[in-house]
PDB file of N, CA, C and O in Angstrom:
ATOM      1  N   MET A   1       6.564  -1.614  24.242  1.00  0.00           N
ATOM      2  CA  MET A   1       7.372  -2.385  23.511  1.00  0.00           C
ATOM      3  C   MET A   1       7.275  -2.665  22.437  1.00  0.00           C
ATOM      4  O   MET A   1       6.241  -3.056  21.896  1.00  0.00           O
ATOM      5  N   TRP A   2       8.856  -2.442  21.684  1.00  0.00           N
ATOM      6  CA  TRP A   2       8.635  -2.708  20.371  1.00  0.00           C
ATOM      7  C   TRP A   2       9.524  -4.300  20.036  1.00  0.00           C
ATOM      8  O   TRP A   2      10.678  -4.551  20.383  1.00  0.00           O
ATOM      9  N   PHE A   3       8.722  -5.078  19.385  1.00  0.00           N
ATOM     10  CA  PHE A   3       9.204  -6.377  19.198  1.00  0.00           C
ATOM     11  C   PHE A   3       9.573  -6.315  17.440  1.00  0.00           C
ATOM     12  O   PHE A   3       8.695  -6.057  16.617  1.00  0.00           O
ATOM     13  N   PRO A   4      10.916  -6.580  17.085  1.00  0.00           N
ATOM     14  CA  PRO A   4      11.136  -6.552  15.744  1.00  0.00           C
ATOM     15  C   PRO A   4      10.489  -7.701  14.867  1.00  0.00           C
ATOM     16  O   PRO A   4      10.356  -7.626  13.645  1.00  0.00           O
ATOM     17  N   PHE A   5      10.161  -8.620  15.538  1.00  0.00           N
ATOM     18  CA  PHE A   5       9.905 -10.026  14.674  1.00  0.00           C
ATOM     19  C   PHE A   5       8.285 -10.076  14.834  1.00  0.00           C
ATOM     20  O   PHE A   5       7.800 -11.154  14.490  1.00  0.00           O
ATOM     21  N   LYS A   6       7.431  -9.161  15.264  1.00  0.00           N
ATOM     22  CA  LYS A   6       5.983  -9.171  15.188  1.00  0.00           C
ATOM     23  C   LYS A   6       5.324  -9.038  13.824  1.00  0.00           C
ATOM     24  O   LYS A   6       5.494  -8.116  13.027  1.00  0.00           O
ATOM     25  N   ARG A   7       4.426 -10.268  13.659  1.00  0.00           N
ATOM     26  CA  ARG A   7       3.985  -9.912  12.435  1.00  0.00           C
ATOM     27  C   ARG A   7       2.738  -9.367  12.203  1.00  0.00           C
ATOM     28  O   ARG A   7       1.824  -9.508  13.016  1.00  0.00           O
ATOM     29  N   VAL A   8       2.601  -8.688  11.047  1.00  0.00           N
ATOM     30  CA  VAL A   8       1.414  -7.725  10.838  1.00  0.00           C
ATOM     31  C   VAL A   8       0.637  -8.715   9.755  1.00  0.00           C
ATOM     32  O   VAL A   8       1.199  -9.265   8.807  1.00  0.00           O
ATOM     33  N   CYS A   9      -0.665  -8.822  10.063  1.00  0.00           N
ATOM     34  CA  CYS A   9      -1.727  -9.610   9.214  1.00  0.00           C
ATOM     35  C   CYS A   9      -1.897  -8.378   7.772  1.00  0.00           C
ATOM     36  O   CYS A   9      -2.083  -7.161   7.761  1.00  0.00           O
ATOM     37  N   CYS A  10      -1.703  -9.537   6.528  1.00  0.00           N
ATOM     38  CA  CYS A  10      -2.385  -8.669   5.813  1.00  0.00           C
ATOM     39  C   CYS A  10      -3.309  -9.611   4.493  1.00  0.00           C
ATOM     40  O   CYS A  10      -3.120 -10.730   4.017  1.00  0.00           O
ATOM     41  N   GLN A  11      -4.328  -8.560   4.228  1.00  0.00           N
ATOM     42  CA  GLN A  11      -4.984  -9.607   3.225  1.00  0.00           C
ATOM     43  C   GLN A  11      -5.394  -9.159   2.229  1.00  0.00           C
ATOM     44  O   GLN A  11      -5.883  -8.032   2.316  1.00  0.00           O
ATOM     45  N   CYS A  12      -5.376  -9.801   0.935  1.00  0.00           N
ATOM     46  CA  CYS A  12      -5.639  -9.329  -0.368  1.00  0.00           C
ATOM     47  C   CYS A  12      -6.935  -8.802  -0.620  1.00  0.00           C
ATOM     48  O   CYS A  12      -7.839  -9.471  -0.121  1.00  0.00           O
ATOM     49  N   THR A  13      -7.275  -7.803  -1.245  1.00  0.00           N
ATOM     50  CA  THR A  13      -8.756  -7.387  -1.201  1.00  0.00           C
ATOM     51  C   THR A  13      -8.956  -7.762  -2.665  1.00  0.00           C
ATOM     52  O   THR A  13      -9.294  -6.769  -3.310  1.00  0.00           O
ATOM     53  N   PHE A  14      -8.840  -9.096  -3.553  1.00  0.00           N
ATOM     54  CA  PHE A  14      -8.794  -9.278  -4.552  1.00  0.00           C
ATOM     55  C   PHE A  14      -9.001 -11.025  -4.501  1.00  0.00           C
ATOM     56  O   PHE A  14     -10.092 -11.530  -4.764  1.00  0.00           O
ATOM     57  N   CYS A  15      -8.102 -11.635  -4.222  1.00  0.00           N
ATOM     58  CA  CYS A  15      -8.530 -13.123  -3.838  1.00  0.00           C
ATOM     59  C   CYS A  15      -8.528 -13.799  -2.275  1.00  0.00           C
ATOM     60  O   CYS A  15      -8.376 -14.989  -1.998  1.00  0.00           O
ATOM     61  N   GLY A  16      -8.737 -12.706  -1.381  1.00  0.00           N
ATOM     62  CA  GLY A  16      -8.781 -13.133  -0.164  1.00  0.00           C
ATOM     63  C   GLY A  16      -7.885 -13.867   0.698  1.00  0.00           C
ATOM     64  O   GLY A  16      -8.093 -14.101   1.889  1.00  0.00           O
ATOM     65  N   GLN A  17      -6.773 -14.251  -0.044  1.00  0.00           N
ATOM     66  CA  GLN A  17      -5.672 -14.871   0.933  1.00  0.00           C
ATOM     67  C   GLN A  17      -5.084 -14.010   1.987  1.00  0.00           C
ATOM     68  O   GLN A  17      -5.094 -12.797   1.780  1.00  0.00           O
ATOM     69  N   LYS A  18      -4.723 -14.330   2.765  1.00  0.00           N
ATOM     70  CA  LYS A  18      -3.912 -14.046   4.513  1.00  0.00           C
ATOM     71  C   LYS A  18      -2.521 -14.131   4.485  1.00  0.00           C
ATOM     72  O   LYS A  18      -2.115 -15.037   3.757  1.00  0.00           O
ATOM     73  N   TRP A  19      -1.816 -13.590   4.947  1.00  0.00           N
ATOM     74  CA  TRP A  19      -0.571 -13.896   5.261  1.00  0.00           C
ATOM     75  C   TRP A  19      -0.230 -12.563   5.946  1.00  0.00           C
ATOM     76  O   TRP A  19      -0.744 -11.446   5.886  1.00  0.00           O
ATOM     77  N   TYR A  20       1.321 -13.313   6.942  1.00  0.00           N
ATOM     78  CA  TYR A  20       1.529 -12.476   7.785  1.00  0.00           C
ATOM     79  C   TYR A  20       3.137 -11.643   7.321  1.00  0.00           C
ATOM     80  O   TYR A  20       3.979 -12.259   6.667  1.00  0.00           O
ATOM     81  N   ILE A  21       3.321 -10.427   7.707  1.00  0.00           N
ATOM     82  CA  ILE A  21       4.700  -9.860   7.198  1.00  0.00           C
ATOM     83  C   ILE A  21       5.290  -9.542   8.391  1.00  0.00           C
ATOM     84  O   ILE A  21       4.521  -9.299   9.320  1.00  0.00           O
ATOM     85  N   PRO A  22       6.581  -9.480   8.612  1.00  0.00           N
ATOM     86  CA  PRO A  22       7.246  -8.830   9.557  1.00  0.00           C
ATOM     87  C   PRO A  22       7.326  -7.512   9.516  1.00  0.00           C
ATOM     88  O   PRO A  22       7.674  -6.774   8.595  1.00  0.00           O
ATOM     89  N   ALA A  23       6.897  -7.224  10.834  1.00  0.00           N
ATOM     90  CA  ALA A  23       6.849  -5.604  11.068  1.00  0.00           C
ATOM     91  C   ALA A  23       8.107  -4.826  10.621  1.00  0.00           C
ATOM     92  O   ALA A  23       7.723  -3.768  10.124  1.00  0.00           O
ATOM     93  N   ARG A  24       9.138  -4.899  10.602  1.00  0.00           N
ATOM     94  CA  ARG A  24      10.503  -4.517  10.406  1.00  0.00           C
ATOM     95  C   ARG A  24      10.429  -4.709   9.011  1.00  0.00           C
ATOM     96  O   ARG A  24      11.374  -4.011   8.642  1.00  0.00           O
ATOM     97  N   ARG A  25       9.982  -5.144   8.092  1.00  0.00           N
ATOM     98  CA  ARG A  25      10.069  -5.402   6.645  1.00  0.00           C
ATOM     99  C   ARG A  25       8.960  -3.993   6.226  1.00  0.00           C
ATOM    100  O   ARG A  25       8.986  -3.212   5.274  1.00  0.00           O
ATOM    101  N   ILE A  26       8.189  -4.093   7.210  1.00  0.00           N
ATOM    102  CA  ILE A  26       6.914  -2.818   6.458  1.00  0.00           C
ATOM    103  C   ILE A  26       7.844  -1.422   6.988  1.00  0.00           C
ATOM    104  O   ILE A  26       7.839  -0.415   6.278  1.00  0.00           O
ATOM    105  N   ARG A  27       8.453  -1.447   7.992  1.00  0.00           N
ATOM    106  CA  ARG A  27       9.030  -0.426   8.458  1.00  0.00           C
ATOM    107  C   ARG A  27      10.231  -0.150   7.612  1.00  0.00           C
ATOM    108  O   ARG A  27      10.370   1.066   7.477  1.00  0.00           O
ATOM    109  N   SER A  28      11.097  -0.806   7.030  1.00  0.00           N
ATOM    110  CA  SER A  28      11.975  -0.662   6.337  1.00  0.00           C
ATOM    111  C   SER A  28      11.278  -0.054   4.671  1.00  0.00           C
ATOM    112  O   SER A  28      11.747   0.930   4.098  1.00  0.00           O
ATOM    113  N   PHE A  29      10.477  -0.621   4.297  1.00  0.00           N
ATOM    114  CA  PHE A  29       9.595   0.107   2.934  1.00  0.00           C
ATOM    115  C   PHE A  29       9.578   1.460   3.456  1.00  0.00           C
ATOM    116  O   PHE A  29      10.184   2.323   2.820  1.00  0.00           O
ATOM    117  N   GLU A  30       8.815   1.845   4.798  1.00  0.00           N
ATOM    118  CA  GLU A  30       8.533   3.096   4.863  1.00  0.00           C
ATOM    119  C   GLU A  30       9.710   3.922   4.913  1.00  0.00           C
ATOM    120  O   GLU A  30       9.457   5.101   4.667  1.00  0.00           O
ATOM    121  N   ARG A  31      11.019   3.649   5.175  1.00  0.00           N
ATOM    122  CA  ARG A  31      12.326   4.455   4.909  1.00  0.00           C
ATOM    123  C   ARG A  31      12.698   4.744   3.958  1.00  0.00           C
ATOM    124  O   ARG A  31      13.608   5.572   4.015  1.00  0.00           O
ATOM    125  N   LEU A  32      12.248   4.262   2.486  1.00  0.00           N
ATOM    126  CA  LEU A  32      12.605   4.727   1.044  1.00  0.00           C
ATOM    127  C   LEU A  32      12.222   6.076   0.809  1.00  0.00           C
ATOM    128  O   LEU A  32      11.166   6.530   1.248  1.00  0.00           O
ATOM    129  N   PRO A  33      13.084   6.780   0.095  1.00  0.00           N
ATOM    130  CA  PRO A  33      12.946   8.137  -0.165  1.00  0.00           C
ATOM    131  C   PRO A  33      11.813   8.633  -0.817  1.00  0.00           C
ATOM    132  O   PRO A  33      11.549   9.835  -0.798  1.00  0.00           O
ATOM    133  N   ASN A  34      11.025   7.688  -1.476  1.00  0.00           N
ATOM    134  CA  ASN A  34       9.858   7.865  -2.584  1.00  0.00           C
ATOM    135  C   ASN A  34       8.623   7.876  -1.799  1.00  0.00           C
ATOM    136  O   ASN A  34       7.730   8.603  -2.234  1.00  0.00           O
ATOM    137  N   ILE A  35       8.370   7.142  -0.612  1.00  0.00           N
ATOM    138  CA  ILE A  35       7.263   7.206   0.487  1.00  0.00           C
ATOM    139  C   ILE A  35       7.471   8.347   1.454  1.00  0.00           C
ATOM    140  O   ILE A  35       8.396   8.429   2.261  1.00  0.00           O
ATOM    141  N   LYS A  36       6.483   9.227   1.270  1.00  0.00           N
ATOM    142  CA  LYS A  36       6.298  10.469   2.077  1.00  0.00           C
ATOM    143  C   LYS A  36       6.063  10.022   3.384  1.00  0.00           C
ATOM    144  O   LYS A  36       5.993   8.815   3.616  1.00  0.00           O
ATOM    145  N   LYS A  37       5.921  10.957   4.356  1.00  0.00           N
ATOM    146  CA  LYS A  37       5.449  10.721   5.675  1.00  0.00           C
ATOM    147  C   LYS A  37       3.974  10.554   5.669  1.00  0.00           C
ATOM    148  O   LYS A  37       3.222  11.351   5.108  1.00  0.00           O
ATOM    149  N   ALA A  38       3.546   9.400   6.367  1.00  0.00           N
ATOM    150  CA  ALA A  38       2.148   9.178   6.717  1.00  0.00           C
ATOM    151  C   ALA A  38       1.142   8.685   5.171  1.00  0.00           C
ATOM    152  O   ALA A  38      -0.050   8.381   5.124  1.00  0.00           O
ATOM    153  N   GLU A  39       1.947   8.744   4.275  1.00  0.00           N
ATOM    154  CA  GLU A  39       1.657   8.552   2.815  1.00  0.00           C
ATOM    155  C   GLU A  39       1.265   6.729   3.062  1.00  0.00           C
ATOM    156  O   GLU A  39       2.017   5.944   3.641  1.00  0.00           O
ATOM    157  N   PRO A  40       0.007   6.402   2.498  1.00  0.00           N
ATOM    158  CA  PRO A  40      -0.109   4.792   2.348  1.00  0.00           C
ATOM    159  C   PRO A  40       0.257   4.557   1.242  1.00  0.00           C
ATOM    160  O   PRO A  40       0.189   5.134   0.157  1.00  0.00           O
ATOM    161  N   PHE A  41       0.780   3.372   1.718  1.00  0.00           N
ATOM    162  CA  PHE A  41       1.393   2.172  -0.293  1.00  0.00           C
ATOM    163  C   PHE A  41       0.933   0.906   0.564  1.00  0.00           C
ATOM    164  O   PHE A  41       0.963   0.714   1.780  1.00  0.00           O
ATOM    165  N   ILE A  42       0.488   0.094  -0.517  1.00  0.00           N
ATOM    166  CA  ILE A  42      -0.272  -1.166  -0.409  1.00  0.00           C
ATOM    167  C   ILE A  42       1.131  -2.074  -0.884  1.00  0.00           C
ATOM    168  O   ILE A  42       2.157  -1.653  -1.419  1.00  0.00           O
ATOM    169  N   TRP A  43       0.784  -3.417  -0.497  1.00  0.00           N
ATOM    170  CA  TRP A  43       1.607  -4.607  -1.134  1.00  0.00           C
ATOM    171  C   TRP A  43       0.994  -5.150  -2.315  1.00  0.00           C
ATOM    172  O   TRP A  43      -0.139  -4.762  -2.599  1.00  0.00           O
ATOM    173  N   GLU A  44       1.692  -6.157  -3.189  1.00  0.00           N
ATOM    174  CA  GLU A  44       1.290  -6.930  -4.165  1.00  0.00           C
ATOM    175  C   GLU A  44       0.846  -8.214  -3.785  1.00  0.00           C
ATOM    176  O   GLU A  44       1.674  -8.773  -3.065  1.00  0.00           O
ATOM    177  N   CYS A  45       0.168  -8.660  -3.936  1.00  0.00           N
ATOM    178  CA  CYS A  45      -0.435  -9.831  -3.657  1.00  0.00           C
ATOM    179  C   CYS A  45       0.575 -11.324  -4.328  1.00  0.00           C
ATOM    180  O   CYS A  45       0.750 -11.477  -5.537  1.00  0.00           O
ATOM    181  N   HIS A  46       1.095 -12.223  -3.340  1.00  0.00           N
ATOM    182  CA  HIS A  46       1.956 -13.337  -3.822  1.00  0.00           C
ATOM    183  C   HIS A  46       1.236 -13.950  -4.936  1.00  0.00           C
ATOM    184  O   HIS A  46       1.858 -14.221  -5.963  1.00  0.00           O
ATOM    185  N   TYR A  47       0.068 -14.180  -4.843  1.00  0.00           N
ATOM    186  CA  TYR A  47      -0.969 -15.109  -5.544  1.00  0.00           C
ATOM    187  C   TYR A  47      -1.322 -14.534  -6.878  1.00  0.00           C
ATOM    188  O   TYR A  47      -0.960 -14.982  -7.966  1.00  0.00           O
ATOM    189  N   CYS A  48      -2.261 -13.223  -6.607  1.00  0.00           N
ATOM    190  CA  CYS A  48      -3.057 -12.936  -7.617  1.00  0.00           C
ATOM    191  C   CYS A  48      -2.183 -11.457  -8.215  1.00  0.00           C
ATOM    192  O   CYS A  48      -2.468 -10.810  -9.223  1.00  0.00           O
ATOM    193  N   HIS A  49      -1.430 -11.283  -7.559  1.00  0.00           N
ATOM    194  CA  HIS A  49      -0.318  -9.978  -8.039  1.00  0.00           C
ATOM    195  C   HIS A  49      -1.412  -8.737  -8.016  1.00  0.00           C
ATOM    196  O   HIS A  49      -1.404  -7.906  -8.924  1.00  0.00           O
ATOM    197  N   GLU A  50      -2.356  -8.665  -6.919  1.00  0.00           N
ATOM    198  CA  GLU A  50      -3.194  -7.276  -7.348  1.00  0.00           C
ATOM    199  C   GLU A  50      -3.021  -6.362  -5.764  1.00  0.00           C
ATOM    200  O   GLU A  50      -2.157  -6.691  -4.951  1.00  0.00           O
ATOM    201  N   GLY A  51      -3.635  -5.620  -5.605  1.00  0.00           N
ATOM    202  CA  GLY A  51      -3.188  -4.933  -4.280  1.00  0.00           C
ATOM    203  C   GLY A  51      -3.623  -5.421  -3.140  1.00  0.00           C
ATOM    204  O   GLY A  51      -4.800  -5.771  -3.061  1.00  0.00           O
ATOM    205  N   VAL A  52      -2.552  -5.565  -1.781  1.00  0.00           N
ATOM    206  CA  VAL A  52      -3.099  -6.303  -0.481  1.00  0.00           C
ATOM    207  C   VAL A  52      -2.804  -4.968   0.339  1.00  0.00           C
ATOM    208  O   VAL A  52      -2.001  -4.070   0.088  1.00  0.00           O
ATOM    209  N   VAL A  53      -3.730  -5.118   1.432  1.00  0.00           N
ATOM    210  CA  VAL A  53      -3.839  -3.989   1.981  1.00  0.00           C
ATOM    211  C   VAL A  53      -3.768  -4.490   3.347  1.00  0.00           C
ATOM    212  O   VAL A  53      -4.372  -5.559   3.439  1.00  0.00           O
ATOM    213  N   ILE A  54      -3.126  -4.012   4.690  1.00  0.00           N
ATOM    214  CA  ILE A  54      -2.964  -4.068   6.124  1.00  0.00           C
ATOM    215  C   ILE A  54      -4.027  -4.292   6.635  1.00  0.00           C
ATOM    216  O   ILE A  54      -4.327  -3.157   7.006  1.00  0.00           O
ATOM    217  N   PRO A  55      -4.896  -4.973   6.959  1.00  0.00           N
ATOM    218  CA  PRO A  55      -6.477  -4.652   7.612  1.00  0.00           C
ATOM    219  C   PRO A  55      -6.201  -4.167   9.356  1.00  0.00           C
ATOM    220  O   PRO A  55      -7.124  -3.643   9.979  1.00  0.00           O
ATOM    221  N   ARG A  56      -5.343  -4.324   9.771  1.00  0.00           N
ATOM    222  CA  ARG A  56      -5.432  -3.985  11.535  1.00  0.00           C
ATOM    223  C   ARG A  56      -4.274  -2.991  11.549  1.00  0.00           C
ATOM    224  O   ARG A  56      -3.192  -3.065  10.966  1.00  0.00           O
ATOM    225  N   PRO A  57      -4.809  -1.941  12.442  1.00  0.00           N
ATOM    226  CA  PRO A  57      -3.510  -1.097  12.412  1.00  0.00           C
ATOM    227  C   PRO A  57      -2.304  -1.528  12.887  1.00  0.00           C
ATOM    228  O   PRO A  57      -2.072  -2.578  13.486  1.00  0.00           O
ATOM    229  N   TYR A  58      -1.544  -0.647  12.582  1.00  0.00           N
ATOM    230  CA  TYR A  58       0.215  -0.967  12.918  1.00  0.00           C
ATOM    231  C   TYR A  58       0.755   0.225  13.068  1.00  0.00           C
ATOM    232  O   TYR A  58       0.197   1.175  12.519  1.00  0.00           O
ATOM    233  N   LYS A  59       1.874   0.425  13.789  1.00  0.00           N
ATOM    234  CA  LYS A  59       2.799   1.479  14.178  1.00  0.00           C
ATOM    235  C   LYS A  59       3.606   1.637  12.934  1.00  0.00           C
ATOM    236  O   LYS A  59       4.113   0.627  12.445  1.00  0.00           O
ATOM    237  N   ASN A  60       3.825   3.125  12.213  1.00  0.00           N
ATOM    238  CA  ASN A  60       4.925   3.141  11.241  1.00  0.00           C
ATOM    239  C   ASN A  60       5.975   3.625  11.683  1.00  0.00           C
ATOM    240  O   ASN A  60       5.897   3.799  12.899  1.00  0.00           O
ATOM    241  N   ILE A  61       7.285   4.036  11.087  1.00  0.00           N
ATOM    242  CA  ILE A  61       8.693   4.618  11.612  1.00  0.00           C
ATOM    243  C   ILE A  61       8.318   5.936  12.152  1.00  0.00           C
ATOM    244  O   ILE A  61       9.280   6.653  12.428  1.00  0.00           O
ATOM    245  N   TYR A  62       7.149   6.422  12.366  1.00  0.00           N
ATOM    246  CA  TYR A  62       7.240   7.683  12.973  1.00  0.00           C
ATOM    247  C   TYR A  62       6.336   7.720  14.202  1.00  0.00           C
ATOM    248  O   TYR A  62       6.018   8.766  14.770  1.00  0.00           O
ATOM    249  N   GLY A  63       5.941   6.485  14.573  1.00  0.00           N
ATOM    250  CA  GLY A  63       5.398   6.187  15.725  1.00  0.00           C
ATOM    251  C   GLY A  63       4.152   6.513  15.687  1.00  0.00           C
ATOM    252  O   GLY A  63       3.655   6.637  16.806  1.00  0.00           O
ATOM    253  N   GLN A  64       3.205   6.769  14.490  1.00  0.00           N
ATOM    254  CA  GLN A  64       1.631   7.002  14.299  1.00  0.00           C
ATOM    255  C   GLN A  64       0.736   5.581  13.972  1.00  0.00           C
ATOM    256  O   GLN A  64       0.897   4.780  13.051  1.00  0.00           O
ATOM    257  N   LEU A  65      -0.064   5.576  14.853  1.00  0.00           N
ATOM    258  CA  LEU A  65      -0.580   4.318  14.358  1.00  0.00           C
ATOM    259  C   LEU A  65      -1.426   4.424  13.034  1.00  0.00           C
ATOM    260  O   LEU A  65      -2.165   5.406  12.962  1.00  0.00           O
ATOM    261  N   VAL A  66      -1.416   3.588  12.030  1.00  0.00           N
ATOM    262  CA  VAL A  66      -1.746   3.689  10.443  1.00  0.00           C
ATOM    263  C   VAL A  66      -2.850   2.469  10.498  1.00  0.00           C
ATOM    264  O   VAL A  66      -2.766   1.367  11.040  1.00  0.00           O
ATOM    265  N   ARG A  67      -3.741   2.967   9.864  1.00  0.00           N
ATOM    266  CA  ARG A  67      -5.018   1.864   9.391  1.00  0.00           C
ATOM    267  C   ARG A  67      -5.321   2.272   7.865  1.00  0.00           C
ATOM    268  O   ARG A  67      -5.678   3.402   7.534  1.00  0.00           O
ATOM    269  N   ILE A  68      -5.143   1.274   7.046  1.00  0.00           N
ATOM    270  CA  ILE A  68      -5.306   1.439   5.582  1.00  0.00           C
ATOM    271  C   ILE A  68      -6.808   0.766   5.425  1.00  0.00           C
ATOM    272  O   ILE A  68      -7.122  -0.317   5.919  1.00  0.00           O
ATOM    273  N   ASP A  69      -7.507   1.453   4.793  1.00  0.00           N
ATOM    274  CA  ASP A  69      -8.637   0.767   4.713  1.00  0.00           C
ATOM    275  C   ASP A  69      -9.053   0.867   2.908  1.00  0.00           C
ATOM    276  O   ASP A  69      -9.049   1.869   2.194  1.00  0.00           O
ATOM    277  N   PRO A  70      -9.381  -0.527   2.559  1.00  0.00           N
ATOM    278  CA  PRO A  70      -9.038  -1.060   1.392  1.00  0.00           C
ATOM    279  C   PRO A  70     -10.371   0.223   0.391  1.00  0.00           C
ATOM    280  O   PRO A  70     -10.222   0.528  -0.792  1.00  0.00           O
ATOM    281  N   LYS A  71     -11.245   0.605   1.063  1.00  0.00           N
ATOM    282  CA  LYS A  71     -12.643   0.875   0.206  1.00  0.00           C
ATOM    283  C   LYS A  71     -12.083   2.339   0.124  1.00  0.00           C
ATOM    284  O   LYS A  71     -12.617   2.984  -0.778  1.00  0.00           O
ATOM    285  N   LYS A  72     -11.177   2.992   0.816  1.00  0.00           N
ATOM    286  CA  LYS A  72     -10.814   4.712   0.793  1.00  0.00           C
ATOM    287  C   LYS A  72      -9.406   5.020   0.060  1.00  0.00           C
ATOM    288  O   LYS A  72      -8.696   6.008   0.251  1.00  0.00           O
ATOM    289  N   LEU A  73      -9.162   3.914  -0.848  1.00  0.00           N
ATOM    290  CA  LEU A  73      -7.316   4.220  -1.264  1.00  0.00           C
ATOM    291  C   LEU A  73      -7.799   5.150  -2.513  1.00  0.00           C
ATOM    292  O   LEU A  73      -8.750   5.137  -3.293  1.00  0.00           O
ATOM    293  N   LYS A  74      -6.647   5.968  -2.296  1.00  0.00           N
ATOM    294  CA  LYS A  74      -6.661   6.970  -3.439  1.00  0.00           C
ATOM    295  C   LYS A  74      -6.020   6.457  -4.736  1.00  0.00           C
ATOM    296  O   LYS A  74      -5.147   5.589  -4.708  1.00  0.00           O
ATOM    297  N   PRO A  75      -6.551   7.110  -6.085  1.00  0.00           N
ATOM    298  CA  PRO A  75      -6.269   6.700  -7.133  1.00  0.00           C
ATOM    299  C   PRO A  75      -4.563   6.139  -7.301  1.00  0.00           C
ATOM    300  O   PRO A  75      -4.290   5.044  -7.792  1.00  0.00           O
ATOM    301  N   GLY A  76      -3.489   7.149  -6.779  1.00  0.00           N
ATOM    302  CA  GLY A  76      -2.278   6.982  -7.016  1.00  0.00           C
ATOM    303  C   GLY A  76      -1.443   6.414  -6.011  1.00  0.00           C
ATOM    304  O   GLY A  76      -0.262   6.714  -5.837  1.00  0.00           O
ATOM    305  N   THR A  77      -2.137   5.535  -5.319  1.00  0.00           N
ATOM    306  CA  THR A  77      -1.519   4.650  -3.751  1.00  0.00           C
ATOM    307  C   THR A  77      -0.496   4.101  -4.633  1.00  0.00           C
ATOM    308  O   THR A  77      -0.657   3.741  -5.799  1.00  0.00           O
ATOM    309  N   LYS A  78       0.666   4.076  -3.883  1.00  0.00           N
ATOM    310  CA  LYS A  78       2.001   3.327  -4.365  1.00  0.00           C
ATOM    311  C   LYS A  78       1.835   1.548  -4.027  1.00  0.00           C
ATOM    312  O   LYS A  78       1.336   1.139  -2.978  1.00  0.00           O
ATOM    313  N   ILE A  79       2.282   0.762  -4.974  1.00  0.00           N
ATOM    314  CA  ILE A  79       2.204  -0.267  -4.571  1.00  0.00           C
ATOM    315  C   ILE A  79       3.513  -1.016  -4.461  1.00  0.00           C
ATOM    316  O   ILE A  79       4.104  -1.245  -5.516  1.00  0.00           O
ATOM    317  N   ALA A  80       4.168  -1.522  -3.056  1.00  0.00           N
ATOM    318  CA  ALA A  80       5.146  -1.897  -2.743  1.00  0.00           C
ATOM    319  C   ALA A  80       5.560  -3.065  -3.309  1.00  0.00           C
ATOM    320  O   ALA A  80       4.577  -3.795  -3.184  1.00  0.00           O
ATOM    321  N   HIS A  81       6.508  -3.754  -3.915  1.00  0.00           N
ATOM    322  CA  HIS A  81       6.778  -5.170  -4.208  1.00  0.00           C
ATOM    323  C   HIS A  81       7.701  -5.821  -3.537  1.00  0.00           C
ATOM    324  O   HIS A  81       8.812  -5.353  -3.783  1.00  0.00           O
ATOM    325  N   PHE A  82       7.729  -6.897  -2.628  1.00  0.00           N
ATOM    326  CA  PHE A  82       8.380  -7.320  -1.920  1.00  0.00           C
ATOM    327  C   PHE A  82       8.797  -9.023  -1.990  1.00  0.00           C
ATOM    328  O   PHE A  82       9.561  -9.507  -1.154  1.00  0.00           O
TER     329      PHE A  82
END
């Protein structure tokens, strides 16, 4: 069952701050035309403005389970500002 208000835990890889983003906000970013299918993108931290990853798996708009590993990010990974 899909919960539109489910929150996904995010943690900054630099300052260690944690917060929760509504899953619907992540899915709305995945609908942007410049993000390809199954392409990882990271968020910008509210506090230190560096890269933030989603540490636990979540379902993207294509129904795939996605997990972003902060240690294996490619150099050209997009950063989403929200």
